[in-house]
C-alpha positions as a printed Julia matrix, in Angstrom:
192×3 Matrix{Float64}:
   0.0    0.0     0.0
   2.91   2.39    0.42
   3.17   2.46   -3.38
  -0.22   4.22   -3.5
   1.14   6.99   -1.27
   4.43   7.08   -3.15
   2.59   7.52   -6.47
   0.49  10.31   -4.92
   3.62  12.1    -3.69
   5.46  11.58   -7.0
   2.61  13.33   -8.78
   3.08  16.4    -6.6
   6.74  16.66   -5.54
  10.16  15.18   -6.3
  11.73  13.06   -3.57
  14.82  10.87   -3.36
  14.69   7.16   -2.63
  16.12   7.93    0.82
  13.33  10.4     1.52
  10.71   7.87    0.45
  12.39   5.27    2.69
  12.24   7.68    5.64
   8.55   8.38    5.06
   7.84   4.66    4.69
   9.7    3.9     7.94
   7.23   6.01    9.96
   4.1    4.96    8.05
   1.5    2.72    9.66
  -1.24   1.04    7.65
  -4.68   0.42    9.09
  -7.35  -1.67    7.41
 -10.91  -0.71    8.22
 -14.0   -2.78    7.61
 -17.16  -1.04    6.46
 -18.65   0.9     9.42
 -15.43   0.55   11.47
 -14.21   3.67   13.24
 -10.89   5.32   12.55
 -11.68   7.96   15.19
 -14.46   8.28   17.75
 -15.73  11.41   19.4
 -13.91  11.96   22.7
 -10.64  10.4    21.57
  -7.59  12.55   20.91
  -6.46  12.39   17.28
  -2.68  11.99   16.91
  -2.19  11.15   13.24
  -2.1   12.52    9.74
  -4.15  10.06    7.7
  -4.04   9.42    3.97
  -6.68   7.26    2.31
  -5.0    4.6     0.17
  -8.18   2.68   -0.59
 -11.84   3.09    0.21
 -14.17   5.83    1.34
 -14.6    7.38    4.79
 -16.81  10.04    6.31
 -16.16  12.56    9.05
 -19.25  13.51   11.01
 -20.62  14.84   14.27
 -23.71  13.82   16.18
 -25.96  16.53   17.64
 -27.9   16.5    20.91
 -30.88  14.9    19.15
 -28.74  12.04   17.84
 -28.71  13.3    14.24
 -25.54  12.83   12.21
 -24.07  15.79   10.34
 -21.46  14.78    7.79
 -18.67  17.32    7.49
 -16.83  15.68    4.62
 -16.04  12.49    2.78
 -12.55  11.15    2.0
 -11.71   8.81   -0.86
  -8.44   7.53   -2.33
  -5.64  10.1    -2.41
  -7.43  12.39    0.05
  -6.51  13.13    3.66
  -8.78  12.66    6.66
  -8.85  13.04   10.43
  -9.57  15.79   12.93
  -7.22  18.73   12.51
  -8.59  20.56   15.57
  -7.92  17.63   17.9
  -4.53  17.02   16.26
  -3.29  20.58   16.7
  -4.82  21.33   20.11
  -4.54  17.92   21.78
  -8.17  18.17   22.87
 -10.73  15.36   22.57
 -12.28  15.11   19.13
 -15.81  16.34   18.55
 -15.99  14.22   15.39
 -16.21  10.61   14.31
 -14.46   9.14   11.29
 -15.62   5.78    9.98
 -15.4    3.7     6.83
 -18.3    3.78    4.38
 -16.67   0.84    2.6
 -13.71  -1.42    3.33
 -10.72   0.92    3.41
  -6.97   1.15    3.97
  -5.49   4.26    5.56
  -1.85   5.26    5.91
  -1.23   6.85    9.32
   1.73   8.94   10.37
   2.0   10.03   14.01
   2.02  13.81   14.16
   5.52  13.98   15.69
   6.83  11.81   12.82
   4.91  13.95   10.32
   6.57  17.07   11.75
   9.96  15.34   11.42
   9.25  14.59    7.76
   8.3   18.24    7.16
  11.46  19.37    8.93
  13.77  17.08    6.94
  12.04  17.35    3.56
  11.2   20.96    2.56
   9.22  19.85   -0.52
   6.96  17.76    1.73
   6.45  20.74    4.06
   5.51  22.94    1.11
   3.06  20.31   -0.13
   1.34  20.03    3.24
   1.12  23.81    3.6
  -0.48  24.01    0.16
  -2.96  21.26    1.08
  -3.94  23.05    4.29
  -4.54  26.27    2.34
  -6.69  24.43   -0.21
  -8.59  22.69    2.57
  -9.27  26.02    4.28
 -10.55  27.5     1.0
 -12.77  24.45    0.44
 -14.19  24.84    3.96
 -14.97  28.5     3.3
 -16.68  27.61    0.03
 -18.7   24.89    1.75
 -19.89  27.3     4.45
 -20.82  29.86    1.8
 -22.7   27.2    -0.15
 -24.74  26.14    2.87
 -25.75  29.68    3.81
 -26.35  31.09    0.35
 -27.36  28.36   -2.11
 -30.61  26.54   -2.63
 -30.8   22.81   -2.0
 -30.76  22.19   -5.75
 -27.66  24.35   -6.21
 -25.85  22.59   -3.35
 -26.72  19.18   -4.75
 -25.64  20.06   -8.3
 -22.47  21.69   -6.98
 -21.59  18.5    -5.08
 -22.24  16.04   -7.9
 -20.39  18.26  -10.4
 -17.36  18.85   -8.15
 -17.18  15.39   -6.58
 -18.69  12.91   -9.06
 -16.53  10.02   -7.8
 -17.77  10.56   -4.25
 -21.4   11.09   -5.29
 -21.43   7.64   -6.93
 -20.06   5.91   -3.83
 -21.94   7.31   -0.85
 -25.46   6.28    0.14
 -28.12   8.9    -0.54
 -28.97   9.37    3.15
 -25.31  10.26    3.81
 -25.25  12.68    0.9
 -28.41  14.28    2.34
 -26.68  14.62    5.72
 -23.68  16.26    4.06
 -25.98  18.71    2.27
 -27.84  19.47    5.51
 -31.2   18.17    4.31
 -33.41  15.15    4.86
 -33.24  12.1     2.61
 -36.79  12.9     1.49
 -35.8   16.42    0.45
 -32.84  15.04   -1.48
 -35.12  12.59   -3.26
 -37.56  15.37   -4.2
 -34.67  17.56   -5.38
 -33.21  14.8    -7.54
 -36.63  14.07   -9.07
 -37.2   17.77   -9.81
 -33.82  17.99  -11.54
 -34.56  14.91  -13.65
 -37.88  16.41  -14.77
 -36.13  19.56  -16.09
């Protein structure tokens, strides 16, 4: 599975064989069965996690027991709880596998060592954090300013690979609507 991560990195930065060997030496692989947790609310998240195979979701549960999906993660995407990782506080989120998955984990102290020793890797991670922040801002803007139909179309156009893999009730949760509303929205779009 390290080859999946190596191919991802090779598509973004140039590293030596020694640098790849160093990264591999601190990499841990975790297989997850469908519905198995990578992280549970209340635990402290200590890793940087890269999805090698599968599909995961990050979500929170409100006081009424309703799930609110924050984001999905598929192959070549990162996942986890950045707030818990950087502050050392218990996570408010859950991360579990929507399908059988394999995740590459790097303890945060090892990840920091990689960034310290490999400037290109540090630059890559800084760029990813900036893109992630921009995506979060766009998602917030979408939720507060777009209609349900616009949000749905935006999601399926921007993330077609994810849209095909996640159950409709999870997509509805991500969009902040009920499964029934999603069904009505999809039917209305098809009639147009």
